[in-house]
DRENTOR-444445 format. One record per residue (C-alpha): x, z, y. Coordinates in steps of 0.001 Angstrom, whole numbers, padded with zeros to 6 digits, always signed. Layout:
N
XZY;...
***
This chain:
299
-003977+067701+038024;-001008+067312+040602;-000519+063271+041870;+003070+063165+039987;+001591+064301+036676;-000360+061161+036779;+000511+057837+035086;+001623+055910+037553;+001074+052024+037269;-000741+052267+034135;-003958+049924+034335;-006831+049157+032079;-005283+045589+031618;-003044+046016+028102;-001241+042705+028863;-000089+043318+032599;+001022+046603+031301;+003013+045085+028369;+004527+042552+031073;+005390+045423+033277;+006901+047500+030371;+009284+044541+029259;+010206+043533+032731;+013234+045738+032749;+016077+045262+030191;+016446+049211+029760;+013077+049518+028314;+013422+046322+026144;+016721+048412+024724;+014557+051513+024535;+012024+049348+022385;+014585+047929+020210;+016386+051169+019599;+013188+053301+019106;+012407+050489+016412;+015293+050748+014640;+015321+054519+014663;+011649+054458+013545;+012059+052330+010367;+015406+054361+009288;+013684+057767+010011;+010218+056551+008482;+012374+055439+005158;+014755+058677+005211;+011600+061210+005966;+009544+060118+003063;+012588+061237+000901;+013103+064415+002774;+009757+065464+002375;+009648+064548-001247;+012798+066499-001769;+011554+069418+000138;+014780+069333+002387;+012991+069353+005847;+014782+072475+006816;+018312+070930+006002;+016888+067900+008488;+016301+070362+011240;+019574+072027+010709;+021409+068759+010834;+019305+068117+014149;+020923+071161+015634;+024461+070301+014196;+023686+066794+016249;+023064+068714+019534;+026344+070772+019155;+028525+067994+018345;+027062+065576+021233;+027907+068544+023394;+031352+068877+021984;+031880+065201+022389;+031202+065596+026149;+033604+068314+026245;+036239+066161+024736;+035139+063413+027137;+034559+061344+024317;+031306+058848+023688;+028212+060769+022683;+027567+058599+019429;+031083+060049+018302;+029629+063437+018492;+025914+062343+016949;+027488+060462+014084;+030840+061798+013056;+030148+065073+012926;+026801+065073+011363;+028798+063893+008102;+030576+067194+008592;+027087+068931+008648;+026099+067003+005556;+029215+067823+003807;+028314+071711+004567;+024714+071351+003569;+025783+069894-000041;+028074+072582-000606;+025388+075010+000067;+022891+073347-002318;+025506+072828-004995;+026460+076826-004823;+023094+077901-004522;+021774+080368-007077;+018190+080577-005782;+016171+078693-003333;+015616+081375-000831;+019378+082030-000836;+020199+078486-000054;+017642+078708+002768;+019141+081765+004195;+022740+080136+003971;+020932+076976+005795;+019280+079065+008470;+022911+080915+009219;+024858+077552+009492;+022132+076442+012003;+022270+079572+013980;+025887+079245+014381;+025404+075485+015261;+023023+076351+017989;+025293+078931+019584;+028361+076578+019345;+026240+073817+021016;+025045+076202+024094;+028775+077296+024433;+029822+073448+024742;+027404+073015+027214;+028407+076193+029220;+032130+075245+029197;+031537+071573+030387;+029275+072054+033195;+028929+068158+033476;+026606+068429+030416;+024214+070706+032008;+022460+067506+034097;+021631+066238+030792;+020746+069166+028496;+017321+068162+028565;+018151+064781+027169;+020040+066275+024393;+017447+068622+023627;+014326+066662+024176;+015439+062827+024353;+015234+060190+026729;+014691+056396+026779;+016943+055848+029997;+020464+054391+030067;+020317+053069+026338;+022408+049888+026301;+022765+046713+024155;+025674+047999+022637;+023999+051334+021300;+021190+049050+020103;+023689+046993+017982;+025536+050216+016749;+021950+051495+015789;+021095+048688+014081;+024433+048384+011989;+023952+052562+010835;+020134+052091+010150;+020988+048808+008167;+023819+050489+006015;+021637+053566+005303;+018417+051838+004606;+020351+049752+002182;+021982+052570+000518;+018469+054270+000042;+017004+050860-001336;+019692+050775-004021;+019293+054254-005242;+015855+054563-004462;+014874+054596-008259;+017244+057397-009369;+016630+059162-006188;+013088+059450-006818;+013457+060640-010511;+015937+063252-009447;+013831+064244-006583;+010829+064869-008752;+012427+066540-011852;+016016+067115-011246;+016481+068723-014661;+014775+065705-016674;+016717+063291-014442;+020238+065403-015477;+019300+065426-018967;+018908+061423-018856;+022181+061013-017518;+021295+060523-013833;+024112+061792-011495;+021670+064269-009571;+024384+066073-007638;+026013+062875-006370;+022823+061512-005269;+021966+064519-003478;+025113+064296-001524;+024982+060940-000897;+021381+061480+000408;+022638+064196+002636;+025060+061712+004125;+022276+059476+004819;+020010+062191+006188;+023039+063053+008701;+022841+059257+009949;+019293+059392+010046;+019336+062618+012065;+022154+061186+014487;+020164+058371+015100;+016660+060166+015565;+018345+062852+018121;+019037+060025+020383;+015576+059095+021261;+013736+062067+020809;+016433+064884+021282;+018043+067275+018870;+014789+069564+018824;+012340+066949+018356;+014011+065336+015320;+010849+066421+013030;+008639+064329+015182;+009970+061056+013459;+011730+062135+010574;+009234+064562+009017;+005925+064237+010563;+004987+060437+009736;+006629+060925+006156;+004354+064166+005666;+001116+062186+006820;+001983+059473+004507;+002758+061696+001733;-001183+063092+002229;-002375+059439+002340;-000807+058267-000938;+001172+059362-003484;+002753+055606-004601;+006533+055673-003297;+006136+051785-002029;+002927+052425-000027;+004107+055965+001088;+007507+054567+002433;+005313+051683+004124;+002955+053888+005909;+005792+056515+006801;+007513+053609+008414;+004228+052012+010090;+003414+055435+011538;+006813+056169+012977;+006769+052689+014576;+003443+053486+016038;+004161+056839+017412;+007576+055329+018804;+006194+052559+020511;+003042+054172+022058;+005272+056973+022937;+007918+055153+024626;+005169+053099+026782;+003629+056677+027966;+007071+058246+028787;+007460+054860+031082;+004358+055266+032838;+004596+059197+033360;+006889+061929+034305;+007009+063471+031074;+009802+063213+028410;+009564+060579+025195;+010070+063384+022792;+006897+065039+023973;+004802+061992+023442;+006433+061139+020117;+005755+064654+019111;+002226+064821+020243;+001182+061665+018751;+002884+062491+015366;+000994+065845+015065;-002144+064505+016210;-002222+061965+013355;-001022+064475+010782;-003701+066861+011921;-006210+064356+011803;-005314+063141+008290;-005408+066864+007111;-008686+067414+008661;-010141+064227+007426;-008866+065019+003901;-010204+068414+004024;-013841+067124+005016;-013647+064505+002417;-012758+067170-000367;-015188+069421+000507;-018015+066618+000316;-016475+065714-002969;-016830+069318-004068;-020273+069577-002998;-021529+066472-004546;-020108+067689-007881;-021560+071073-007633;-025245+069391-006941;-024568+067147-009903;-023813+069925-011933;-026630+071906-011179;-028875+069105-011701;
***
């Protein structure tokens, strides 16, 4: 392997590595921002998987890239593009979901919106050549340049979003599991769906700043999908989703600091590895249970 690809500075002394990791303010800011994003993504992601809206989450991530590029073209802070316009994307998705006749029709409409958003994003990148140097960061994430002010903004947005989800958790779970029965019971299913899409837009805007627009699934979906396979209990599932998101974020940031590869690569790889491990372990356990049951019936 080339010398440049090795982990520079990483030793077998975890305490020394941790001290080195925390020696620079930009890395402390990155860890703080990553922690905030992971908590919000873990909570929101659990509901995304429950509501089967992972495709909508990916579309919002593409919209986040488009709006960040548009903000750069208009000489505005990237946060304006990430947060302000993700709300517009959530409105568009809410309109599509409200007008759908079938699930396939909804998926086709969302896919068309995603393709249009991606095309606009690359157009804005081309028009404003200054973005080209940061294109990889927009697409695949970075931990460099995160300021204390950005951490404060992320914390405020995450606190508001998580609070809203917590307040609406019971009816949201009810509406997600059985929307028809929930509607008959007087639960405002459509309003909850619209509100959740707005929260999802905020979550995507936050997560994109760490993982990049194309790798939002790494934090927003994969830890939550893993948690869903481990337990069906809502409280425990959300806690597991947050814990897994925190684990892959912290480890991903640490590995990115000691190597030349982007943080999005490590976060994505670690998330997928955990999901694959849980899938394989569950399949093996199920096979053993089946064999035991067949042996017991044969006896």
